[in-house]
N, C-alpha and C positions, 0 to 999 in steps of 0.2 A: 740640358739635364749632361751632366759630366758623366763620363764611364763607369766611376765608381759608383754615383747615383742610382745611373740606372741598373746597375747589377743590383742595388742594395733592393731595390723596389720587387724583383724577380723573388717569388716564392718556391720555396723545394717543391718537388712533388710529392706526393702521400700515399697513403693508403687506399685513395678512394680512386687513384691514375689507372689507367687502364697499363701506362709502363709497369708499376709495382705488378701485375699482376702474369706479363709475358719477359721481364727484363731479368728476372733470377732463377731461372732454370737454366740447370746446365748442359741443357741438350741445345742451349744457344753454339758451343763449341761446336757443332754440327753446320753451322754456317758460318762460325769464323774462315775458312779459306773461302770462301764466295764474298762475302767482304772485303779481304784482304785482295781478290783480285780484282773486283772491282774499281779499289782505290788506285792500284798500282796500275792500271790501266790507263788509267785520268796523266797525260803528262806530265802533267806539276808534282805529284804524289809519286810517281813514279821515279822520279829524277831526285825527288828527296830524298825520298828510303835506297835510292842505291848510292848515292854521296854521304848520306849520314847517318843510317839504320844498321846496327849491332845483329838484327833478325838472325843470318844466317848461321852465327857464332853462338849464338845465345837463344834459339827459338824456343825455350820453354821458356825462359824467363820472360823474352818480348811479349808472348801468348798471357801470361800471368798478370804482368803490369796493366794490360792492354782493356782486359774482362778488368781488372781492378778500378780502374781509374773509370767503365763505364758504370760499374756497379756503383761507384763512389756517388758520379753524376746522380743515380735515379733515385739510390736510397741513402744518400749520404744527408741528407738534412742539411744544415748548416755548412758539410766538410763538403758540399758542392758546388758550393763557390768558393771556398779556399780548391780545389782542386780544377774548377775551370780556370783561376787566376795560374795554377801551376801547369797548366797544358799550354795556354799563351806564353808564358815566358820558354816553356821548353823550346815551341817552336820558333822563338823570335830570330835564334840562330842558322835555322836550316835555309839554305836559299844558296844560289847557285846557278848554272846553266846548264840547261837540258841537251840531250840531243841531238835535237833543231836546232842549238845554238839562242834560246832566249832565256832570259833570264827569268830564274824561278824566286818565290817564296814563299813557303809551309801557309805563311797566314794570310796571304792574296784570299779575298771573298772566292773564288772561282774554287781555290782545291781546298779550304777550310770549308765550306758550302757540301762540296762535294763530298768529303769526309762522309760527313753530319750525315746527309740525307743518306748516302746505299748503307751507312751502319742501319739508321731506319727500315729500308724497303731491307735489308735481310732479316733482320728481326721480323719481320713481316711474313718472307716469305717460307723464315725456315717454322714459324709458328704452324702456316699453311700446311707445309709438309710433312713436321714434325711431332705435332701435338694438336690442334684446333685452330683452322681459321678463323681470325676472326670476320666479324661481321661489317660492314660498309661503315656503319656509326661507330662501332668500337675503332675501326680504321681512322676514323676522323678524328675523335678523340685523343688516339693516339699520336697522328700526327699535329694536331695543336700542345701536346704535352711535348714533341720531341721539338716543337717550333720554341717554344719558350728553355728546353734547353741549349737550342742555338743561341740562344739573344745571354744566355749565360755566357757561353762559350765566346763570346764576344763579338760576335755574327750579329748586322743589324736588321732594321724590316726588311730592309729593301734590297738586302741579299736574299730573304729565304722568299718561296711561294707563299701565299698567303693562307690559302689550306688544301687539304688532299689534291683534289683534282689539278693544281696549279702546280701541285707537287709532281703527277703522278707527270704530267703534258714536260715538266722538265725532266723529271729523269730518264723519261724516252727521247728526248731531244740528247742528253748527254751520251747516253747508251750508242745513239745512232749516228752524231756530229764529231764526238771529240775525243770517243775513248777509242786507244790503242795496242796495237802489238809492242812489245819491248822490252829490251832485255830484263829489268826489273820484273817481268808479266813472267818469262820462260826462269829466271831461279827461281821464283816462289811454286812455280809449277810442280819445280826439282825438289823444293823443300818437302810440299803436299806428300810429295811420294814417301818420304821419311826413310828412305834411302841411306840417308849420312844421318840420322839423327840420332844423338845420342842418348840415355834413358830420360828421362821426366824424374826430377828430384823428389820424386813422392817412391819412385821404385827401390826399395828394398832388397831384391831379389838380388842372383848375382849379374855380371853384366853380360856373361852369356846367355841368359835366359831371354833377355831382352831380344836377340837377334830374331826367334821365328819370329815374334810380336810385333815386332817392327812393319812385315810389310805386309800381315791385314791391317794393321793400323792405317797403315798408307795410301790403301786400296780403301778402305771405305770413309775416310778422308776427302779422298781424289773424286769417288764416286761422289760423294756431295757437292763438294767445291763445286766439280762441274756442271752436276745433275741440276744445280737449282739457279744457275747463271742465266739472265735473260738471253733468249736462242739466239737474239742476232749477235751477239757479243761470243758466244758460243762458236757462229759460224766464221766470226771475222777472228781468234783467234784459234781456227783452224783446231778444233778440239772436237775430237769424236763422239759421238755419243748415238750409241744403238738401242735397237728396243730390246736385248735383252740388257742394257744397262738401266735404261728405264722400268724394268721388272725388277730388279735387284733395288734400285731405290724406292720403288711402292714395296719391296717386302721387309725391309729397314726400316719403312714409316710405320710399318704395321706394329713392327719390334718396338720402335721405338714412343709411339702408343700406348701401347699396352704397358709396357715397363713404367711410362709415366704413370699410371693408374696406381701402379702397387707398391710402387718404391716412397716411402715415408717422406715428407716436407724437409725433416734433419739434411736428409740427403739426396734429394731432386734439386734443391736448392743450393745457392753457393751461399756460403756462413753471413756474407754480411746482409741480403736478400732474407735469408729467414729472421736473425735477430731481427728485423728491420720489423718485420713483419709481426715477427710475436712482441712489439711494442718493448 
């Protein structure tokens, strides 16, 4: 079967999917730093981001495009296939030599699979801490849906773990044996602090008022980014995590869970998710 025929046979996710229930929530943003750290700690992904990404110059735009792409894959219906094709085309030219002297390509299955899989893991983790933990059955269903998205993105069946148990073993192995500290990880950790981050596009107040907001936002994002990481990776990156940090994360968890129950869907959800759910 040709790639085109294989992709056309994949049906988009719908309202009955677990993905539709968990991906559209704006609290997903709290897991963004964790997902990015997991990804750039992979030597291939880290090299690609270091050599080709404009994230340091345009952090808000890069974040918006990443989230919009994910929402298109999950909620876009027919648009999901077009978005998958756009991503494959975008990554065709991302290649080079990493700091180990090894050639890399962004579409190499090892790297592409890791970006896709680490996003799944982070969404499950974010859901566990900031929303409501998924049951084992829900996780299994969600992984099956994520597996379908992986095929849509151009990965093959033999590139992907076939079920949740296989994915968990794969994830633990990559964290233990493949991820590393590198220059891109350190740059990202600095970016998450927001010390040099300009105001987001929606900031309508004078820039001088952004300055006191920036460190508070950076503290929250750093707490979440480090706190959600697997303990083994946190230790490998020599990231300090104290009992006080754990208590602060739990307090933030309680606040976000309570807020999520009170905020209406039209504000809690990203617009693309809200429109899709309304039919």
